[in-house]
N, C-alpha and C positions, 0 to 999 in steps of 0.2 A: 833545276832542285826545285821540290814544291818547298811550298812555307807553310808551318803550321800557327795556325792562330790560337794560343793558349791563355786562355781566363784563369786568373789564380785569385784566391781568396785568402785572406789574411785573418784569421780566426780572432786577433787582438783588436781591439778597437785604438789603445794606447799609441800614442805619437812616437814614444821611443820602445817601441814593441821589438823584442829582441827575434820575434818570428820574422818582422819585416825585415830586419838584420839579415836573417837567414834568407828571404825571400831574394832581396839584393844580391847575395852570395849566388843563390841558384841560379839567377838569371845569366851573371855574369859567366859561369862558368858552363852553360846550356849549350847545346849544339847552334849553330849559327843560322840553322833553319827554323828556327821555334822563335816565333814574335808574343810577347807579351803586354797583356793589357792587366791591372788590377781592376777585380769586380767589388767595388765599393760594398760595405754593408751597412756603414756607420751611420747613415741617414733613414733607414728602414724603421717604419711605425714595428710594433708587436705586430706578429701576426693576427689574424681574427678571421675566421672564418666568415662572420657575417659579409666581409669585404671581397667575397670570393667574385661577385656578379660585376662589384666596380673597383677593381685593382687599382691602389694609389700610385701615382706615377714611379715613385722611386722603385716600388716594387716590378712594375712593368721595365723600367730601365734594366733592371738586374737581369730579369729573365730575358731581353732583347740581347744583352751584353752576353749571357751564356748562349742564347742561338747564335751570336757572330763567331762564337767560340768554334776550334776543332775539337778541344778538350780543354779541360780543366786541372789545376794545379791545387790543393788544399794543403796550406801552410798554417799550421795552429799549435796555438799554448795548450797545456792542460789545465783544466779549472777545477778542484775538488773531484780529482780521479774521472773527468768528463771534458767534451767539449765547453769552448764558450757560450754563455745565453746567446750571444748575439750572432754566431756562427750557426746555431740549430735555428735561428729567427729566420736565417735569410735563407736556409734549406727547406724551410717550412713554406716559405713565400714561394721559392723557386719550385717547388713540387705540388704545389698548387695552380688551382684549382682542380679536384679530381679530373683525371683523364690529358692535364695540361703539365706533365711533368718535365721540368728542363733538363731533367739529368736520366733521362731514358736514352741507354746507349750510347750515353758520353764515355771516352776514355779518362779516368781521373788516376790522379796519383796522392798520394797522403804523405808527407811530412810535416814534421814538428820540432822544435829546440823547447827547452826549460833549464833553467841553472840544477837541476838535479840529476842525478843519476838512471834515473830512467827514461830520461828524457821522451815525453810524452806519449810514451808507450800504451799507455791506458785509454786517453783520449783518442789516440790513433785508432785502436780495436773497435770503440765505441762509434767513432766515426766511419768505420766500414762497414759494421752492421746498418746504419743508417743510410749508407752510399748502396748497400746491397740491395735493400728495400727499395731503394730509388732507382734500381736495375741500373747503375751506373756500371762500366767496363773499368772495371780497377787491375791497376799493375798491385801484384800482389809481391811482387819479388823485382829487385831489393826494397828491404823494410831500412826504413833511417830513421833513428829514434836520437837525435843528438842533445847533446849536452852540453849547455852554450857556455862558451869562454872568451869573454870581450876582446880579449889580446889577440885571437884568432882571425879578428874581420880589421880589416883595413876601411878606407872611404870609397865609396862608390860601387862596393859588394867585394871588394877586394879580398881574398881569402889569404891569409900569412901562413897559417898551419898546412904543411904540406899533406899530410895524411888526411885533413879535414878535406882539403880541396880534393884530394882522390876521390873519396866517398862522392861527396856531393856531385863532382864530374862523373862517374860511375850512375848513380842515381839518375840525372837529367837524363845521362846516354840512353840508358834504359826506356826512361819516361816516353823519348822520340820514338824508340822502336817500339814501344808499346802502341803509342797513337797510330802509327802507320799500319800497325797490325790489324788494330780494330777498325780504322777508318777502311783499309782494304775490302772487309767483310761487311760493314756497317756506314756506309758514306752518309757524312751527314748532311750533303746536300743533294 
């Protein structure tokens, strides 16, 4: 059985992020042949083109983590009807300098949770536009806009709500299939 390495970004920097809780649940219900590594963004300086010739160590480490991944999962909140600035900053670093875009042909999926009823729909659509420009190979369906209910989650990624568990399990099953399809045509290594 092939194992796929999935790097994942959590768009929120908060230690109590509901999207961190969602990422734990997604990992718990994911197919067993997916291995997950968080790609941290909390120590990145603000992107500055002046540093393209001498990338900071934190940005180099992030680009190396993406390169070591077969696919990337974005788990993002919605801030002011967009993606968080920290996530945009990470994407700017990863997609630069010109000609060294780390997301080129990488299989990706986007999901997010918010307390509100639209569950990060606007942020996800904005992120999809950015990832399209970065030439990432996006999973377009199923989409998942999760309205966060703390009672639906337990310790260590447990999902207590059967309907939510079904949605997240199907999302991750489809993501695994997407990864395999993309990598069959566009191998990473």
